[in-house]
ROVO-564845 format. One record per atom (N, C-alpha, C): x, y, z. Coordinates in steps of 0.1 Angstrom, whole numbers, plus 5000, padded with zeros to 4 digits. Layout:
<sites>
XYZ/...
</sites>
This chain:
<sites>
291261748401/291161768386/290061668381/289161728373/288061648367/288661568355/287861468351/288261388339/288561468327/287661568325/287861658313/289161738314/289461788326/290661868328/291861778326/291861648331/292961558329/293161528314/292061518307/292161488292/292761608285/292461728289/292961848282/294261898288/294761838298/296061878304/297261848294/298261938294/299361908285/300061788290/300661708281/301261588284/302561568276/303661518282/304861498276/305261358276/305761308264/306261168263/307661178256/308561088261/309861078255/309760978243/309961028231/309860948219/311060868216/312260938217/313560878215/314460948225/315660898228/316660978235/316861108228/316561218235/316761348230/315561408222/314461338222/313261388215/312061368224/311361478227/310161468235/308961528227/307861448228/306561498223/305761578233/305461698230/304661788239/303261788234/302361718240/300961708235/300161818241/299761918233/299162038238/297662048234/296762088243/295362088240/294962188229/293962158221/293362248211/291862258213/291262368209/289762378212/288862338201/289362258191/288662228179/287962088180/286762078176/286061948175/286861848165/287161738170/287861638162/289361658162/289861768167/291361788167/291661838182/291561748191/291761798205/293161828210/294161778202/295561808206/296361828194/297461898197/298561918187/299861888193/300861868185/302261838190/303161958188/303961988198/305262048197/306361948200/307461968194/308561868196/309861928201/310261888213/311561938219/312661838215/313661888209/314861808205/316061868212/316861788219/317961828226/319061898218/319562008224/320562078217/321362168227/322662138229/323562228236/322962268250/322662168258/322162178272/320762248272/320062248261/318762308260/317962228249/317062298242/316262228232/316062328220/315862258209/315262328197/313762288198/312862388197/311462358198/310862368183/310362248179/309762248165/308262258167/307662368163/306262408164/305962448179/304862518181/304762588194/303462558201/302462508194/301062508200/300362638198/299062638200/298262758198/298462858209/298462988205/298563098214/297163128221/297163218230/295963258237/296163248252/295163298259/295263308274/295563168280/296663168288/296963048296/297762948288/297962968275/298562858267/300062858268/300762968270/302162968273/302462888286/301562908296/301762828308/301562678305/300662638297/300562498293/301762438287/302362518278/303662478271/304762458282/304862558291/305862548301/305662428310/304362398313/304162268321/304562148313/304262148300/304762028292/306262018292/306962138290/308362138291/308962088304/308262128315/308662088328/308661938330/307761868323/307661718325/308861658318/309661728310/310861678304/312061748311/311861808322/312861878330/313561998322/312662068314/313062188308/312062298311/312462418308/311562538309/311762628297/310962728296/311062818285/312462878283/313162898294/314462948293/315462858286/315062728284/315962638278/315762628263/314762698257/314562698243/315662778236/316462718228/317562788221/317162838207/316062778201/315562808188/314162758186/313362838180/311962788176/311962778161/311462658156/311362628142/309862588140/309262658130/307862628127/307662558114/306962448114/306762378101/305862458092/304962538097/304162628090/303462728100/302762828094/302262938103/300862928106/300262808106/298862798112/298962818127/297862858133/297862898147/298362788156/298062668154/298462558163/299962518162/300662578152/302062548150/302962678152/302262788152/303062918152/302463008163/301362978169/300663078177/301363128189/302263048195/303063088207/304463138203/304763148191/306163178187/306663308193/305863418192/306263548197/306563538212/305663478219/305763478234/306963388238/307163278231/308363188234/309663268231/309763328220/310963398216/311263508225/310263578230/310463688239/310963638253/310263528257/310663468270/312063408270/312363338259/313663268259/314763348253/314463458246/315463538239/316063468228/315263388221/315863298210/315263348196/315763288186/315363318172/314163228168/313463278157/312463198151/312863178136/312763048132/313063018118/311762958112/311463008100/310162968093/310262998078/309462938070/309462958056/308963098053/309563158042/309163298038/307763328034/306963218031/305563238027/304663228040/305163258051/304463258064/303263358065/303263458056/302463578058/300963548056/300563428052/299063398051/298363408064/299163408075/298463418089/298363568093/298963658086/299063798091/297663868093/296763858083/295563928085/294763878097/294763748100/294063698111/294563758124/295963778125/296563828137/296363978138/296564048127/296564198127/295164258127/294264188120/292864248119/291864138119/291564078130/290663958130/289263988125/288764108126/287464138121/287464138106/288564198100/288664198085/288764048080/289563968088/289663828084/288363758084/287563788095/286163728096/285363768084/285363898080/284563948069/284963888056/286263868055/286763798042/286263658041/286263578053/285763448053/284363438049/283563538055/282163538052/281863568038/282563658032/282363698018/282663578008/283763508011/284063388003/282963288005/282463268017/281363168019/280163218012/279863348012/278663398005/278763367990/279863397984/280063377970/280063227966/280263147977/280262997974/278962937976/277963027980/276562977981/276062937995/276862978005/276362948019/275163048021/274062998027/272863078029/273263198039/272563318036/272863428044/272463408058/271463338061/271063318075/272163248083/272763148077/273863078083/275063168085/275363258075/276463348076/276263448087/275063498089/274763588100/274863518114/274463398115/274663328127/276163308130/276963278120/278363268121/279063398126/278563508120/279163638123/278863668138/277563648142/277163678156/278063598166/278263468162/279063378171/280563428172/281063478161/282563508160/282963648162/282063748160/282463888160/282963938173/282563878185/282963918198/284163838203/284563738195/285663648199/286963708194/287763768204/289063828200/290163728202/289963608204/290963508205/291363458191/292563498187/292963458173/293763338173/294263298185/295163178185/296663218183/296863348181/298263398178/298563508188/299663488196/299963578206/300563708200/301063708189/301563828182/302363788169/302463878160/303163848148/304663858151/305363748148/306863748149/307363698136/308063788129/308663748116/309963658118/310163568109/311263478111/312663558111/313563508119/314963558119/315763498108/315263378104/315963308092/314863238085/314963238072/313963178063/314263028061/313362938063/313562798061/313362768046/314462748040/314562708025/315462598023/315362518013/316362408010/317762458011/318562388018/319962428020/320162468034/319162518041/319262558055/319162428063/320062418074/320062298083/319862348097/319162268105/318962298119/319762208128/320662258135/321562178143/320962138156/321062008160/320661958172/321661848177/321461798189/322361698194/322161568186/321061548179/320761428172/321261448157/321961548154/322361578140/321661688134/321961718122/321361838115/320061788107/319061878107/317861848101/317761938088/317461878077/317361938064/315961978060/315862098054/314562158050/314162108036/312862068036/312262038023/310862108022/310662188012/309462268010/308362178006/307162188014/306062098011/304762178012/304562278003/303262358003/302162267999/300962318002/299662247999/298762258011/299062198022/298262218034/298362368038/299462428036/299662568038/300762618029/300762738025/301862788016/303162788023/303262798036/304462808043/304962678048/304462568044/304762438050/306062378045/306862328055/308062258053/308162138062/308962038058/309261928066/310761928069/311161858080/312561858084/313061708084/314061678077/314561548076/315961528083/316061428091/317361398097/317861268090/318661278080/318961158072/319761048079/320661078088/321460968094/320560888103/319660948110/318760878119/317360838113/317260878100/316060848092/314760898099/314761018104/313661078110/313061198102/311761218103/311061318096/310161398105/310361518107/309361608114/308461658103/307161608103/306261618091/305261728092/305161798104/304061898105/302761838102/301961898094/300661848090/300661798076/301861778070/301961728056/301561578056/302161508065/301961358067/301461338082/300361268083/299861238097/299561088097/299561038109/299260888111/297860858106/296860938109/295560928104/295361038093/295460988080/295461088069/294161168069/294361308070/293261398070/293661508061/292961528050/293261628040/292761768045/293561868043/293062008045/293962098036/293362188029/294062288021/293562428025/294562508028/294262648033/293962728020/292662748018/292162808005/292462958005/292763007993/292863147990/294163217991/295263137993/296563197995/297563157984/297163057976/297963017964/297062967953/297462967941/296562927930/296062787930/296862687935/296562547934/297062467946/296462477958/296962407969/296862257967/295862207960/295762057958/296962007949/297262077939/298362047931/299762057938/299862157947/301062177955/301162057964/300062017971/300161907980/300561777973/300061757962/300461627954/301861637951/302361747946/303861757943/304661747955/304161797967/304961777979/305061637984/303961557981/304061407984/305261357976/305361397963/306461347955/307861397961/307861507967/309161557973/309561467985/308561427993/308861358005/309161208002/308461147992/308561007990/309960947989/310861017982/312260957981/313060957994/312661038004/313461058016/313560918023/314760898029/314960778037/314460798051/313260748054/312660778067/312160648073/312560628086/312060508094/310960558103/310960678108/310060728118/309560868115/308260888114/307661018111/307161078124/307561208126/307261278139/306261388135/304961368137/303861448130/303461568139/302661648133/302061768140/300861728149/300261618147/299161568155/299261418156/298961358167/298961218169/300361168172/300461038173/301760968177/302660948165/303960938167/304860908156/304460778150/304860758137/304460638130/305560598120/305460478115/306460428105/305760408092/306460368082/305960338069/305260458062/306060568061/305460688055/305060668040/305660568033/305160548019/303760498019/303260428029/301860388030/300960508032/301360598040/300660718042/300560808030/301660818023/301760888010/300760828000/300760697999/299860637990/298360657994/298060658007/296760688012/296360828009/297260918011/296961058008/296661077993/297461017985/297161027970/295760967967/295460857973/294160797971/293060887975/293160947987/292161037992/291961167983/293061217977/292961327968/292261287956/292561167950/291861127938/290361097941/290061047953/288661017956/287961147958/288561247964/287961377966/287661447953/288561447944/288361507931/287261427923/287161297925/286161227919/284761257924/284661287937/283361327943/282961467937/283961557936/283561687930/283161677916/283861597908/283361567894/281961507894/281761417902/280461347902/279361447906/279561537915/278561637919/278261727907/279361787901/279161877889/278561797877/278761667877/278161597866/276661597866/276061637877/274661647878/274061787872/275061877870/274662007865/275362117872/275162247869/275762357875/275462367890/276562397897/276362397912/277262507918/276862557929/277862637938/278762547945/279862597951/280762517959/280062457971/279162537977/278362487988/277462377985/276862377973/276062267968/276962137967/278162157962/279062037962/279361987976/279562077985/279762037999/278661948004/277461998001/276261928006/276161787999/276561777987/276561647980/277561547987/278761607991/279761517996/279461488011/279061578019/278761558033/277361498036/276461528027/275061498030/274361618035/273161648031/272461768035/272261778050/272261668057/272061678072/273361728079/274461738072/275761788079/276161928074/275361998066/275862128061/275862228072/275162208083/275162308094/276062278105/276962188103/277962148113/279362208110/280262208120/281562258118/282262198106/281962068103/282661998092/282362068078/281262148077/280962208064/281962318061/282362398071/283362508069/284662448065/285062338071/286362258067/286162218053/285062148050/284862098036/284762198026/284262318029/284162428019/285562468014/286562478023/287862518018/288462408010/288162278013/288662168005/288062167991/286762187991/286062187978/286462307969/286562417975/287062537967/288462507961/289362447969/290662417964/290562317953/289662217954/289562117943/289062187930/288062277932/287562347920/288662427913/289462497921/290562577915/291462477908/291762367914/292662267907/292062217894/290762187894/290162137882/290062247872/289962367875/289862477866/291262487859/292362477867/293662487861/293962367852/293362247855/293462127846/292562127834/291662227833/290662237822/289462147824/289262097837/288162007840/286862077844/286962207849/285862277854/286062427852/284962497851/284962637849/283862707857/284062837860/283062917866/282062957856/280762947859/279662997850/279663147850/279763207839/279863357839/278663427845/278863537851/277863627857/276963557867/277463467875/276663407886/277163457899/276163487908/276463527922/275263487930/275463387939/276663317942/277263247930/278563227930/279263167919/278963017917/278662987904/278362847901/279462787892/279562657892/280562587885/279962487876/280662447865/280262337857/281462267852/281262137847/282362067842/282762117828/283962097825/284462147812/285162277812/285962307802/286662437802/285862547795/
</sites>
């Protein structure tokens, strides 16, 4: 096995008695791995999040489970913190193999278009980018690169057997986990709190290295939702956070404070960019990243974040769309 193969191999670590971190490879620059979490329950496990779907990825999950002396047949229940591909992509395959249920928030459907009609999802992304001021040459290159790629990261659409809403509890050998809605990163996002052991399965809402991302276009104000979700999580009694990426960490209040600081900083950068005059969203991205980085993968990530910020500022009366502009331009003020 080469060094690269070893780095990308699934790996399992025992975090606490009865909890295993399944570190699964991802194909994204800057995000090489994601976590699924196996929690002991009734001679098997509850699996929190699944890893990305696609060719060979169910086998990778099975190898990770094997390192904890489990197999797919031992999965009693799948629980997804949200329906992004790296947290939900294998859900259908796991549930079919294990004969178990899937529990997830009712707003999970933002992933459906990508799974059901990836070409339509691609064209939708391209049109949003065009309206945001991304140059047509760059959009054509992106289309050529992606139009023959039929890997969606989702093995199939699986609707939840039970909706994760406040009041629902997930039973495990370590006690019951309580549901708290935390939209913002995604409309379907929830965290799971185990109050007696002071544990929090945080998905992508809280991470050890704070990285903001808002899934644009599925709700009116993901930035505002994310900020309110920080308010939801802050009062919870938590000693150890079990995240969707990276290692478990302590002191969640420090991460919440850093997330708030980054949101404020980001909004400040958007205000500063628009303070120079009317601009497209992609112009704002260039101001934030620097023009030398607008043709990198980071620009697609940043565009969703900037669009989310602009929508938030519009709702707050801080920014508005300039009438009859295409690509769409924005200015400060209501």
